[in-house]
Structures are given as structure tokens and as C-alpha cells.
N, C-alpha and C positions, 0 to 999 in steps of 0.2 A: 285652115278649113277642117285639115280632117283630123288633127289634134281635136278643136270642138265640137265635130262628129263623133269622135270616140268616147268622151268625154259625156255627151249625152246619153249615150248607146251605154255606159257604164251604169250612168245613174240608173237609167232605163232595166238593166238585166238587175241591181244589186240592191234596190229601195226595196222591192215586196221581203225579200231575205230578212233587211234591217227592220225593216216592218213590223215582222214576225217575234225577231229575236226579244224588241223592244218588250214584248207582254209574256217572256220567259220570267216564270218564278226566282227569286233568286236562291241563292244555295242557303239550305239548311244547314245552319249551324250548333245549334242547340241542341239538346234534349230537353224534353220537356214531359211533364207531365198531365193530363190531360182527363177531364172528367167530367160527361154529360151530364146536365142535370133535368130532370123534364116537368113540363110545365104541371102537368098533374101530382107531381109530388109535394108534402111542404117542405118547401127549402130552407125555410126560417129558420126548421128546427136542427140546421145543420151549423154547429158551432163555429166561429171566425175563426177558432184556432187550427181546425180541421181543413175549412174553406183554404186556410194559408197553404196549404200544404199543394196545392196545383199551382199552377203556371197558366195554365186558361182551361176555364170555363164555358160549354156548350149548353146553350140553352134552347130545352129541344121542350118544341118544334112550332116553326111557324112552319105552317099547314096548308097545302096550296089544295085552292077550290075547287069546282066544277067551270069557274071561269079565269081558270089558271094564276088567279092573285094569291099571294103569301099570307098568311092570317095569324095572330095569334092567340089560344081562348083566351086569354086574361093579362092585357099590357100591365094593368096594374100589377101583378104577382111579379110578370119579368120586370118591371122598374124595380120594385123591391128588392129584388135577387142583385141585379144588375149594382145597384147600391150595398148592398149586401160584399157583395166580391169587391169593390173597388175599397171598402175597408178596408180589407183582408190583402189587399194588391193582387188581384185574379184580374185578368182581361177575361172578359167575355165576347162568344163569341155566339150569333144566330144559326143553329140549325135546321134546314127546310125538309120537308119530306111528301108526303102525300101518295094517294092511290095513280097507281103506274096511267092507267087511262086517261085521268089529266095530266102529268109529266108530259107522258105522250102527246098528245096535245100542244100543251104549253110550248113544248121543244120544236115543235115541226113549221112554227115560223117565224123571219125576224120579229112581224109584228107583238105575235106573244111574248115573245123570250122579253123584246124592247121593254113592255107591259111588266112582266114581273117583276124584272131587275129595279124598273123605276118601283115599285113598290116594295123589294126588300131594302134598297137602298134607304128609302124612305124611314123603317124603321129602325137601320144600320144607325143615321143619320139623327135620331130622334133621341132614340139611348145611348146613343156614344159605344157603340159595340166596337168590338177590333176585329171583326171581322165574318164571314158567313163560312161555313158548311152544307156541303149536300148531302142526303144521307136517304137517296134514291136509292131503294130493296129492289129491282136490281134496274138500271137501262141493259138493251138485251141488245145482241147482234142482228136476231131476227127480224125484228120488226121497225127498222128506222130510227130506235130512241137512242141508242149505242151514239150514232153520227149526231143526233139533236142535241146530245146531251155534252159532247166534244162543243159545239159551237156554242153552246149555251154556258159552257168552262169558259171557254174561251173570251167571250163578249162580259163575263165576272170576271176575268183577271182581267180583260181593260180597265173596267170600270175601280177595282179596287186599286191598279195604279195611275189613274188617271189624274191626280190632284202630289197635291205637297203628301199628304199621309199615306201611308201604305198601311192598305189590309189585309187580313190574310183570308186567301181561299185553300180548302180544305175538301178533301171528300172522306166519306167512310166508304169502304168497298170489302166485298169478299173476300175471305180466306186464300180462294183458291185451288182448292185441293179437289175440286170436282170444275174440271177445265169444259168451259159448255158456254150457253147463249148467256150467262152470268158476266163471265168472264170477256168473251169478247165486245160487251159491250161499254168495256176500259179500253178503248187502244190506246198503245202507245204513246200518242200524241200528247194524247191530256197530260202525261206525268210533267211536260213541258211547263203547262198553266196551272199548278195546281203548288201550292206551298210543301203540303205532307198528305199521306194520305191514312186514317184513321181506319187501318184493316182489323176487319170485327173477327179475329181466331177465337171465336165460337162458335157455339151452337152447330155444332158436329154432334146429332143425335138421332138415334132411330126409336121410333116406338113400337119398331116390331123386335127388336134384336136387343136383348139383357147385357148390361155389363159395358156400355158403351159409354166413356167419358170423352165431354163436349166440349173440351177447353184444354187439351196435353202440353206441355213443353214437347212433342212432337211434331203437334195440331200446329204450330209459331216454325219450328223448324222448319215442314214440308211448304210453309206460303210465305216464309224469308225464300225457299229456295225458287218459287214459283215467278212469285214476283220479281225478285232481284237477280235469281239466276238466271231465268227463264226467257222473263220478259224486256229483262234491264232496267226497274225502277231502280233509281238511285238509293242506296242505302238510310241514308243522310232522311229520305223520303216518306221510309217505311217505318209507321209507329204502332206498334204492338198492343192491340184489344185485349183486355183485360176482361173478365165479367165477376160483377159482383153479386151475383147470385150463381142458383145451384137447376140445372136440369134435370128429371129423371131419364133413367135408359131403358124400352122395353114397353112401354106403357104409355097412356098418352099424355100426351105435353100440358093442356089445355088444361089448368087448376090446380098441376101438381109439381110446379116451379115456386121456387121459395129465394128471396133474398139472401143476401148472404150473414145479416144480420139477424132474421129469423131462423134461419141454420144453426147457428150459434144457439138462437135462444131456446131454440128446439134439443138439445144435447151436443150437436154439434162439436168438432173439433177446430179451434181456428189452424190447428196447423196441418189438418186432413186435409183431404180431395173425395172425399166419400159419409154419408151420414145417413143414419134412418130414421124415418122422418113420417110422419101421417098427415093426412089433408081431407077436406070434408068430401074430397072426392073418390079420395083412395081412401077410408082407415084403417086398413091392414098398414104394415111398415114397410117401405119400401126407398131404394138407394138414394138418394140426392147426389148429384157428383157437384163437384164445385172446386176451385182456388184458393187452399188456403194460404195464410201468410209466408210458408217452405216456400212453394211455387210462384208465391205471389215473385219473390225475392228472386228467386233461381231467373226467373224470365225478366224483371227488372233488370237483373246482372246481365243477363245474355245481350238484352238490346243495349244499354250501355256503353261494354265490354265491346261490343261489335259494330260501333258507329251508328246505330239505328238513329232514329229520328225522339223516341221515347215509347212512354208508354198514354194506354189509354183507358179506364173504365167506363164500362157501362153497367151502375147506372152511381153516381156518389152517394143519394138515398139509401140506397141498400144496404150500404157499410155499415158499420160500426165507428163510434165515434171516442171511443177511446183507445186503450192500451192493445187491443184487439181487429184494427182496424188498416183493411188492406192499402189503404191510399198511403198510409204511413209509413206500411211494411216496404210501401214502393220507393218512400221518400225518405226513409232510413238508410233504405241500397244505396240508393242517387248518393243522399252526403258521406254515405264512410266508403263506395267506391272512388269519389272523385276526392275525397282525404289523402287517400293511399294513392291516386294518379293524379300527379299532379295538370301532367302531359294532357290529361282527357278534360280534367277542368277546361283544361284552357282549350283542347279542340273544341266543347259542349258549349263554352261560354258559362259565365259564372250564375250561378241560381242566385234569386233574389234574397 
């Protein structure tokens, strides 16, 4: 009788923990090249050979509206891109975003989260997508939205793993250079539910201070130190965000940014990190700071050599699609590094 009672007590004590462990994301064992594909871009113009250098494309975005439902602006555009990516052997995820107020309201109740997840999953199943990516910039620690986001991601993790097929669950997060409300909105518990984090290691710029590069190698090291060294994020869940665009410093950003392709067309060097350009907003030449091939290869080499989960580009339509391509530079770096170190290839898994 005592033995039977002890068994019941053991079940009561351990079941909640076991249930929580069921929803832990599996260990990320592959190094991936990921690219965001914005819905407002002409994605048909990207050659299949360029797309094939990605492992995963995140279609951006399904936008949360005032009712708390995610909506794609042009489903025909999404359908064409999914077909195109599939031909190139690339998996497609759906990235969702929206206004902070709409997000915060949606995550605040179990009922609204359920409605959101059901609508999101309708799109995932309809277009046979590989998973979903949360691009909320940003859940906050101060207003409770970070806790609501945690509950949403836990429920999405359960959804991703409820059937035979396993879906990816990822999130885009701040680099963590400025510790505060946005970093507090990402609690450590979230690490268990997410397959990997696309860390936006860019946009560290100033409109009042000149000469500030928005995406340096050092910023990447600072970001890894914060999320991995201080917060305990597993290395394999840290994916380094790489910009395929340039940002000015010391002047207004709006109207003065340029994608990488535009920078090269304006005379910038594919190997450089700064170029002098003009814009309709700013007709006098001004410096725009970007990542050229040399920096992209160096960051990719660091990520692969140190066991990180991969690299991510915002965004692929801003890249070149020739021998000056940034995605191709990352791809070539991975290929050469893995060929030189078979054990590293074994660690991260063979790429297709």
C-alpha cells in the first residue's frame, strides 16, 4: 500500500517537469545559411542558383492586424516564392510581425493567442511551410508583453511538435549591446522553446554621431558575449544576422539607406565596408556603412568555427546575384571551411 501511494506521489511530482521537457526544442546540430525574403520585393527576379545557396528562406511577413490575426499581403506572391524555393531545394518559413500594441493585446489572453496560432497554422499547412519565425521588435520587460510572448512561444512550440512532422520555431532578437527593456523581454526560459535565434547584429547606428558603423565584427563578438556568455544561450542557437544593406551615420537614416546591390552600383567596393553615395534626401556625398565580402566571410568563419548555429541575411533581394554576392561569399566560406575540417562538417551536418 505504501509503495502504491509513493508511486502516485512520484507521478504527481514528476509529471509537470516531464511535460515541460516534452516541449524543449531539439539540439540544433546543423549550421545554416538563412535569408529573409520580404513580401514587398520582386522575389521572382532572384535566380534559382542564388536561392539554392540558402538552407532556409524566411518569407516576411505575415502581419498581425488590429484583430490579432496574421495576414499575408499577397498570398499569390507567397505561393510563387514557395514553389521557386522548393525547386531550389530551400525550405521556407513564415515570419510574422506587427505593431507592438497589436502584438501585446494578442499575447495577453489564452483565447487570443489560440486564435492567432490557429490562423498562423492555417497558412503553414496551406503552403506546406517548414515552420514559423517571430519577428516582434520587441517584446518588453516593462509592460508584460515579454511574458505574454513567452506564453505564445511555448504554445507555438507545442504546436510545432504535436504531430509526426516537426516544424521549426525561431525568433529574431536584438543583439543585446544595449541591455534594457528589449533584452528583458526575452527571458531565459524562452531558450528552451526556440530552435534558434536570428540575432539582428546590425542597425547599431546614430543620426547625431558621425563615423559609426552599424554592423561591425566587434558588435558580433559583443552580441555573442551577451547572449551566450552572460545569458546562457546555447552557442548552436545563436545565428549571426548579416546586413545586405548599408546605413549612414550622423545624418537622418530615412531615405538615406541603400541595399548592397545599390551600393555596388553606386561605385562602392564589394570588398569594402564604407562607400560615398548620394540620395534624393541628401544630394551631397555621404558615407554609408555596410558589410562587404571580406567582412561577410570573416563573420561566417567565426560563426562556423565557434559552433554557432549559422548566419542570417536581411535581406536576400538586396544582395547581388553574381560573383559579388554576399550570400555566395558566406556559402563559399562554409564550403571551404567544412572541406578543410571534416570533423566540423560532421558536427554541423552535411549541407545539401
